[in-house]
C-alpha positions, 0 to 999 in steps of 0.5 A, a space after each residue: 077544127 084544124 087540129 082535129 082535121 090534122 089528127 084525123 089525117 095522121 090517123 088515117 095515114 097510120 092506119 093505112 101503113 099499119 097492115 090493117 087492110 092487108 088482113 083481109 087479103 091475107 085471109 083470102 090467101 088462107 081461104 084460097 090455100 085451104 080450098 086448094 088443099 081440099 081439092 088436092 085431098 079430094 083428087 087423092 081420094 078420087 084416085 084411090 077410089 079409081 085405083 081400087 076399081 081398077 084393081 078389082 076389075 083386074 082381079 075379076 079378069 085374072 080370076 076368069 082367065 084362071 077359071 077358063 084356063 083350068 076348065 080347058 086344062 081339064 078338058 084336055 086331060 079328059 080327052 087325053 085320057 079318053 084317047 089313051 084308053 081308046 088306044 090301049 084298052 082294046 089291045 088287052 
């Protein structure tokens, strides 16, 4: 029995020092790193989506501003043409 006890103690000491228990800690570190990568990818995807939304919003605003400027320019040209014809058509 003493020999069996000594063998068990030596086996426990060898198992404790061989890194057997560290593999669970290593798995947890890998899992944490994988979760961080997944979160970073999600953040990157979300940032891309928000950037696309912002670009679309800016594009719509720019198109609206250009349309308003074009309409305003056409009104001014029409008014200037009418004023020109009113001023010079009556003389001839």
